[in-house]
PAKOLLUM-577942 format. One record per atom (N, C-alpha, C): x, y, z; chain; residue in three letters. Coordinates in steps of 0.1 Angstrom, whole numbers, plus 5000, padded with zeros to 4 digits. Layout:
N
<r c1="X" c2="Y" c3="Z" unit="A" code="ALA"/>
...
This chain:
83
<r c1="6989" c2="9722" c3="6919" unit="A" code="UNK"/>
<r c1="6999" c2="9713" c3="6925" unit="A" code="UNK"/>
<r c1="7010" c2="9722" c3="6930" unit="A" code="UNK"/>
<r c1="7015" c2="9718" c3="6942" unit="A" code="UNK"/>
<r c1="7027" c2="9725" c3="6948" unit="A" code="UNK"/>
<r c1="7037" c2="9714" c3="6952" unit="A" code="UNK"/>
<r c1="7049" c2="9718" c3="6952" unit="A" code="UNK"/>
<r c1="7060" c2="9710" c3="6956" unit="A" code="UNK"/>
<r c1="7067" c2="9716" c3="6968" unit="A" code="UNK"/>
<r c1="7073" c2="9707" c3="6976" unit="A" code="UNK"/>
<r c1="7082" c2="9712" c3="6987" unit="A" code="UNK"/>
<r c1="7095" c2="9718" c3="6980" unit="A" code="UNK"/>
<r c1="7102" c2="9725" c3="6989" unit="A" code="UNK"/>
<r c1="7115" c2="9731" c3="6983" unit="A" code="UNK"/>
<r c1="7125" c2="9721" c3="6978" unit="A" code="UNK"/>
<r c1="7124" c2="9708" c3="6983" unit="A" code="UNK"/>
<r c1="7133" c2="9698" c3="6978" unit="A" code="UNK"/>
<r c1="7127" c2="9690" c3="6967" unit="A" code="UNK"/>
<r c1="7115" c2="9692" c3="6963" unit="A" code="UNK"/>
<r c1="7108" c2="9685" c3="6953" unit="A" code="UNK"/>
<r c1="7105" c2="9670" c3="6956" unit="A" code="UNK"/>
<r c1="7107" c2="9667" c3="6969" unit="A" code="UNK"/>
<r c1="7105" c2="9653" c3="6974" unit="A" code="UNK"/>
<r c1="7090" c2="9651" c3="6978" unit="A" code="UNK"/>
<r c1="7082" c2="9661" c3="6979" unit="A" code="UNK"/>
<r c1="7069" c2="9660" c3="6983" unit="A" code="UNK"/>
<r c1="7060" c2="9669" c3="6974" unit="A" code="UNK"/>
<r c1="7049" c2="9664" c3="6970" unit="A" code="UNK"/>
<r c1="7039" c2="9672" c3="6961" unit="A" code="UNK"/>
<r c1="7026" c2="9672" c3="6969" unit="A" code="UNK"/>
<r c1="7019" c2="9683" c3="6968" unit="A" code="UNK"/>
<r c1="7006" c2="9686" c3="6974" unit="A" code="UNK"/>
<r c1="6996" c2="9688" c3="6963" unit="A" code="UNK"/>
<r c1="6986" c2="9679" c3="6963" unit="A" code="UNK"/>
<r c1="6976" c2="9680" c3="6952" unit="A" code="UNK"/>
<r c1="6962" c2="9676" c3="6957" unit="A" code="UNK"/>
<r c1="6953" c2="9685" c3="6956" unit="A" code="UNK"/>
<r c1="6939" c2="9682" c3="6959" unit="A" code="UNK"/>
<r c1="6937" c2="9676" c3="6973" unit="A" code="UNK"/>
<r c1="6945" c2="9681" c3="6983" unit="A" code="UNK"/>
<r c1="6944" c2="9677" c3="6997" unit="A" code="UNK"/>
<r c1="6952" c2="9664" c3="7000" unit="A" code="UNK"/>
<r c1="6959" c2="9660" c3="6990" unit="A" code="UNK"/>
<r c1="6968" c2="9648" c3="6992" unit="A" code="UNK"/>
<r c1="6982" c2="9652" c3="6994" unit="A" code="UNK"/>
<r c1="6990" c2="9645" c3="7001" unit="A" code="UNK"/>
<r c1="7004" c2="9646" c3="7003" unit="A" code="UNK"/>
<r c1="7010" c2="9635" c3="6996" unit="A" code="UNK"/>
<r c1="7018" c2="9637" c3="6985" unit="A" code="UNK"/>
<r c1="7024" c2="9627" c3="6977" unit="A" code="UNK"/>
<r c1="7040" c2="9628" c3="6979" unit="A" code="UNK"/>
<r c1="7045" c2="9617" c3="6983" unit="A" code="UNK"/>
<r c1="7059" c2="9616" c3="6985" unit="A" code="UNK"/>
<r c1="7067" c2="9609" c3="6974" unit="A" code="UNK"/>
<r c1="7078" c2="9614" c3="6970" unit="A" code="UNK"/>
<r c1="7086" c2="9609" c3="6959" unit="A" code="UNK"/>
<r c1="7090" c2="9594" c3="6963" unit="A" code="UNK"/>
<r c1="7088" c2="9585" c3="6953" unit="A" code="UNK"/>
<r c1="7090" c2="9571" c3="6956" unit="A" code="UNK"/>
<r c1="7104" c2="9565" c3="6952" unit="A" code="UNK"/>
<r c1="7113" c2="9574" c3="6952" unit="A" code="UNK"/>
<r c1="7127" c2="9570" c3="6948" unit="A" code="UNK"/>
<r c1="7132" c2="9559" c3="6957" unit="A" code="UNK"/>
<r c1="7137" c2="9548" c3="6950" unit="A" code="UNK"/>
<r c1="7143" c2="9537" c3="6958" unit="A" code="UNK"/>
<r c1="7134" c2="9527" c3="6964" unit="A" code="UNK"/>
<r c1="7120" c2="9529" c3="6962" unit="A" code="UNK"/>
<r c1="7111" c2="9520" c3="6968" unit="A" code="UNK"/>
<r c1="7107" c2="9508" c3="6959" unit="A" code="UNK"/>
<r c1="7112" c2="9508" c3="6947" unit="A" code="UNK"/>
<r c1="7110" c2="9497" c3="6938" unit="A" code="UNK"/>
<r c1="7096" c2="9497" c3="6933" unit="A" code="UNK"/>
<r c1="7089" c2="9508" c3="6932" unit="A" code="UNK"/>
<r c1="7075" c2="9508" c3="6926" unit="A" code="UNK"/>
<r c1="7076" c2="9506" c3="6911" unit="A" code="UNK"/>
<r c1="7068" c2="9498" c3="6906" unit="A" code="UNK"/>
<r c1="7069" c2="9494" c3="6891" unit="A" code="UNK"/>
<r c1="7065" c2="9506" c3="6883" unit="A" code="UNK"/>
<r c1="7054" c2="9512" c3="6886" unit="A" code="UNK"/>
<r c1="7049" c2="9522" c3="6876" unit="A" code="UNK"/>
<r c1="7044" c2="9535" c3="6883" unit="A" code="UNK"/>
<r c1="7053" c2="9540" c3="6893" unit="A" code="UNK"/>
<r c1="7049" c2="9552" c3="6900" unit="A" code="UNK"/>
<r c1="7062" c2="9559" c3="6904" unit="A" code="UNK"/>
<r c1="7061" c2="9572" c3="6905" unit="A" code="UNK"/>
<r c1="7073" c2="9579" c3="6910" unit="A" code="UNK"/>
<r c1="7069" c2="9587" c3="6922" unit="A" code="UNK"/>
<r c1="7056" c2="9587" c3="6926" unit="A" code="UNK"/>
<r c1="7051" c2="9593" c3="6939" unit="A" code="UNK"/>
<r c1="7041" c2="9583" c3="6944" unit="A" code="UNK"/>
<r c1="7039" c2="9585" c3="6958" unit="A" code="UNK"/>
<r c1="7028" c2="9577" c3="6964" unit="A" code="UNK"/>
<r c1="7022" c2="9586" c3="6975" unit="A" code="UNK"/>
<r c1="7008" c2="9583" c3="6977" unit="A" code="UNK"/>
<r c1="7001" c2="9591" c3="6987" unit="A" code="UNK"/>
<r c1="7005" c2="9585" c3="7001" unit="A" code="UNK"/>
<r c1="7009" c2="9595" c3="7010" unit="A" code="UNK"/>
<r c1="7014" c2="9590" c3="7023" unit="A" code="UNK"/>
<r c1="7004" c2="9585" c3="7032" unit="A" code="UNK"/>
<r c1="6990" c2="9588" c3="7030" unit="A" code="UNK"/>
<r c1="6980" c2="9582" c3="7038" unit="A" code="UNK"/>
<r c1="6974" c2="9569" c3="7032" unit="A" code="UNK"/>
<r c1="6973" c2="9568" c3="7019" unit="A" code="UNK"/>
<r c1="6967" c2="9557" c3="7013" unit="A" code="UNK"/>
<r c1="6976" c2="9547" c3="7006" unit="A" code="UNK"/>
<r c1="6988" c2="9551" c3="7004" unit="A" code="UNK"/>
<r c1="6998" c2="9543" c3="6996" unit="A" code="UNK"/>
<r c1="6995" c2="9542" c3="6982" unit="A" code="UNK"/>
<r c1="6985" c2="9549" c3="6977" unit="A" code="UNK"/>
<r c1="6981" c2="9549" c3="6963" unit="A" code="UNK"/>
<r c1="6992" c2="9555" c3="6955" unit="A" code="UNK"/>
<r c1="6995" c2="9548" c3="6943" unit="A" code="UNK"/>
<r c1="7007" c2="9552" c3="6935" unit="A" code="UNK"/>
<r c1="7003" c2="9562" c3="6924" unit="A" code="UNK"/>
<r c1="7012" c2="9571" c3="6921" unit="A" code="UNK"/>
<r c1="7010" c2="9581" c3="6910" unit="A" code="UNK"/>
<r c1="7022" c2="9582" c3="6902" unit="A" code="UNK"/>
<r c1="7020" c2="9586" c3="6889" unit="A" code="UNK"/>
<r c1="7031" c2="9591" c3="6880" unit="A" code="UNK"/>
<r c1="7029" c2="9605" c3="6877" unit="A" code="UNK"/>
<r c1="7038" c2="9613" c3="6882" unit="A" code="UNK"/>
<r c1="7037" c2="9628" c3="6879" unit="A" code="UNK"/>
<r c1="7048" c2="9631" c3="6869" unit="A" code="UNK"/>
<r c1="7043" c2="9640" c3="6860" unit="A" code="UNK"/>
<r c1="7053" c2="9644" c3="6849" unit="A" code="UNK"/>
<r c1="7050" c2="9658" c3="6845" unit="A" code="UNK"/>
<r c1="7059" c2="9666" c3="6841" unit="A" code="UNK"/>
<r c1="7057" c2="9679" c3="6836" unit="A" code="UNK"/>
<r c1="7051" c2="9679" c3="6822" unit="A" code="UNK"/>
<r c1="7046" c2="9690" c3="6818" unit="A" code="UNK"/>
<r c1="7040" c2="9691" c3="6804" unit="A" code="UNK"/>
<r c1="7051" c2="9691" c3="6794" unit="A" code="UNK"/>
<r c1="7048" c2="9686" c3="6782" unit="A" code="UNK"/>
<r c1="7057" c2="9685" c3="6771" unit="A" code="UNK"/>
<r c1="7051" c2="9692" c3="6758" unit="A" code="UNK"/>
<r c1="7058" c2="9701" c3="6752" unit="A" code="UNK"/>
<r c1="7052" c2="9707" c3="6740" unit="A" code="UNK"/>
<r c1="7049" c2="9698" c3="6729" unit="A" code="UNK"/>
<r c1="7056" c2="9686" c3="6729" unit="A" code="UNK"/>
<r c1="7052" c2="9676" c3="6717" unit="A" code="UNK"/>
<r c1="7040" c2="9668" c3="6721" unit="A" code="UNK"/>
<r c1="7034" c2="9671" c3="6732" unit="A" code="UNK"/>
<r c1="7021" c2="9665" c3="6737" unit="A" code="UNK"/>
<r c1="7023" c2="9650" c3="6740" unit="A" code="UNK"/>
<r c1="7035" c2="9646" c3="6743" unit="A" code="UNK"/>
<r c1="7037" c2="9633" c3="6748" unit="A" code="UNK"/>
<r c1="7037" c2="9632" c3="6763" unit="A" code="UNK"/>
<r c1="7026" c2="9638" c3="6768" unit="A" code="UNK"/>
<r c1="7025" c2="9640" c3="6783" unit="A" code="UNK"/>
<r c1="7021" c2="9627" c3="6790" unit="A" code="UNK"/>
<r c1="7015" c2="9618" c3="6784" unit="A" code="UNK"/>
<r c1="7009" c2="9606" c3="6791" unit="A" code="UNK"/>
<r c1="7020" c2="9595" c3="6792" unit="A" code="UNK"/>
<r c1="7018" c2="9587" c3="6803" unit="A" code="UNK"/>
<r c1="7027" c2="9577" c3="6805" unit="A" code="UNK"/>
<r c1="7026" c2="9566" c3="6795" unit="A" code="UNK"/>
<r c1="7014" c2="9562" c3="6792" unit="A" code="UNK"/>
<r c1="7011" c2="9551" c3="6782" unit="A" code="UNK"/>
<r c1="6999" c2="9554" c3="6774" unit="A" code="UNK"/>
<r c1="6998" c2="9549" c3="6762" unit="A" code="UNK"/>
<r c1="6986" c2="9551" c3="6754" unit="A" code="UNK"/>
<r c1="6985" c2="9564" c3="6746" unit="A" code="UNK"/>
<r c1="6976" c2="9564" c3="6737" unit="A" code="UNK"/>
<r c1="6975" c2="9576" c3="6728" unit="A" code="UNK"/>
<r c1="6966" c2="9587" c3="6734" unit="A" code="UNK"/>
<r c1="6959" c2="9585" c3="6745" unit="A" code="UNK"/>
<r c1="6950" c2="9596" c3="6750" unit="A" code="UNK"/>
<r c1="6958" c2="9607" c3="6755" unit="A" code="UNK"/>
<r c1="6952" c2="9619" c3="6756" unit="A" code="UNK"/>
<r c1="6959" c2="9631" c3="6760" unit="A" code="UNK"/>
<r c1="6960" c2="9631" c3="6776" unit="A" code="UNK"/>
<r c1="6967" c2="9641" c3="6781" unit="A" code="UNK"/>
<r c1="6969" c2="9642" c3="6795" unit="A" code="UNK"/>
<r c1="6956" c2="9646" c3="6802" unit="A" code="UNK"/>
<r c1="6955" c2="9644" c3="6815" unit="A" code="UNK"/>
<r c1="6944" c2="9650" c3="6824" unit="A" code="UNK"/>
<r c1="6950" c2="9663" c3="6829" unit="A" code="UNK"/>
<r c1="6944" c2="9674" c3="6826" unit="A" code="UNK"/>
<r c1="6948" c2="9687" c3="6830" unit="A" code="UNK"/>
<r c1="6938" c2="9693" c3="6840" unit="A" code="UNK"/>
<r c1="6943" c2="9697" c3="6851" unit="A" code="UNK"/>
<r c1="6934" c2="9704" c3="6861" unit="A" code="UNK"/>
<r c1="6927" c2="9716" c3="6855" unit="A" code="UNK"/>
<r c1="6915" c2="9719" c3="6859" unit="A" code="UNK"/>
<r c1="6907" c2="9730" c3="6853" unit="A" code="UNK"/>
<r c1="6915" c2="9743" c3="6856" unit="A" code="UNK"/>
<r c1="6921" c2="9744" c3="6868" unit="A" code="UNK"/>
<r c1="6928" c2="9756" c3="6871" unit="A" code="UNK"/>
<r c1="6941" c2="9758" c3="6863" unit="A" code="UNK"/>
<r c1="6946" c2="9748" c3="6857" unit="A" code="UNK"/>
<r c1="6958" c2="9748" c3="6849" unit="A" code="UNK"/>
<r c1="6956" c2="9748" c3="6834" unit="A" code="UNK"/>
<r c1="6944" c2="9747" c3="6830" unit="A" code="UNK"/>
<r c1="6941" c2="9746" c3="6816" unit="A" code="UNK"/>
<r c1="6946" c2="9757" c3="6807" unit="A" code="UNK"/>
<r c1="6944" c2="9769" c3="6812" unit="A" code="UNK"/>
<r c1="6947" c2="9781" c3="6804" unit="A" code="UNK"/>
<r c1="6963" c2="9781" c3="6803" unit="A" code="UNK"/>
<r c1="6970" c2="9780" c3="6814" unit="A" code="UNK"/>
<r c1="6984" c2="9780" c3="6814" unit="A" code="UNK"/>
<r c1="6990" c2="9768" c3="6805" unit="A" code="UNK"/>
<r c1="6983" c2="9757" c3="6805" unit="A" code="UNK"/>
<r c1="6988" c2="9745" c3="6797" unit="A" code="UNK"/>
<r c1="6987" c2="9749" c3="6782" unit="A" code="UNK"/>
<r c1="6975" c2="9755" c3="6779" unit="A" code="UNK"/>
<r c1="6973" c2="9758" c3="6764" unit="A" code="UNK"/>
<r c1="6984" c2="9769" c3="6760" unit="A" code="UNK"/>
<r c1="6986" c2="9779" c3="6769" unit="A" code="UNK"/>
<r c1="6996" c2="9789" c3="6766" unit="A" code="UNK"/>
<r c1="7010" c2="9783" c3="6765" unit="A" code="UNK"/>
<r c1="7013" c2="9774" c3="6773" unit="A" code="UNK"/>
<r c1="7026" c2="9766" c3="6772" unit="A" code="UNK"/>
<r c1="7027" c2="9759" c3="6759" unit="A" code="UNK"/>
<r c1="7017" c2="9752" c3="6754" unit="A" code="UNK"/>
<r c1="7018" c2="9746" c3="6741" unit="A" code="UNK"/>
<r c1="7020" c2="9756" c3="6730" unit="A" code="UNK"/>
<r c1="7016" c2="9768" c3="6732" unit="A" code="UNK"/>
<r c1="7018" c2="9779" c3="6721" unit="A" code="UNK"/>
<r c1="7032" c2="9786" c3="6724" unit="A" code="UNK"/>
<r c1="7040" c2="9781" c3="6733" unit="A" code="UNK"/>
<r c1="7053" c2="9786" c3="6734" unit="A" code="UNK"/>
<r c1="7056" c2="9795" c3="6747" unit="A" code="UNK"/>
<r c1="7046" c2="9798" c3="6755" unit="A" code="UNK"/>
<r c1="7048" c2="9805" c3="6767" unit="A" code="UNK"/>
<r c1="7056" c2="9797" c3="6778" unit="A" code="UNK"/>
<r c1="7063" c2="9804" c3="6787" unit="A" code="UNK"/>
<r c1="7070" c2="9797" c3="6798" unit="A" code="UNK"/>
<r c1="7059" c2="9792" c3="6807" unit="A" code="UNK"/>
<r c1="7063" c2="9782" c3="6815" unit="A" code="UNK"/>
<r c1="7054" c2="9777" c3="6826" unit="A" code="UNK"/>
<r c1="7054" c2="9787" c3="6836" unit="A" code="UNK"/>
<r c1="7042" c2="9788" c3="6843" unit="A" code="UNK"/>
<r c1="7042" c2="9798" c3="6854" unit="A" code="UNK"/>
<r c1="7053" c2="9796" c3="6865" unit="A" code="UNK"/>
<r c1="7060" c2="9806" c3="6868" unit="A" code="UNK"/>
<r c1="7071" c2="9805" c3="6878" unit="A" code="UNK"/>
<r c1="7084" c2="9802" c3="6871" unit="A" code="UNK"/>
<r c1="7084" c2="9800" c3="6858" unit="A" code="UNK"/>
<r c1="7097" c2="9797" c3="6851" unit="A" code="UNK"/>
<r c1="7099" c2="9807" c3="6840" unit="A" code="UNK"/>
<r c1="7112" c2="9810" c3="6839" unit="A" code="UNK"/>
<r c1="7115" c2="9820" c3="6828" unit="A" code="UNK"/>
<r c1="7120" c2="9813" c3="6815" unit="A" code="UNK"/>
<r c1="7124" c2="9801" c3="6816" unit="A" code="UNK"/>
<r c1="7130" c2="9794" c3="6805" unit="A" code="UNK"/>
<r c1="7120" c2="9785" c3="6797" unit="A" code="UNK"/>
<r c1="7108" c2="9784" c3="6801" unit="A" code="UNK"/>
<r c1="7098" c2="9777" c3="6794" unit="A" code="UNK"/>
<r c1="7100" c2="9763" c3="6794" unit="A" code="UNK"/>
């Protein structure tokens, strides 16, 4: 996943997701600009409370799995020095 410099747009698996601030969406903070499908994007949390609802764990992209496991062990997120 990549973000624009302003963090108002996310790019994920060929989708362009725009921040939904002020749109009154009930359970989303981003939406797909082509399909209007709604998404909740959140950063990882070391206490593993990554999911929006329910006890199941987060969905982690295959390409991010190693970095996620390292983050849970105390490493900084890629591109960040403060972890």
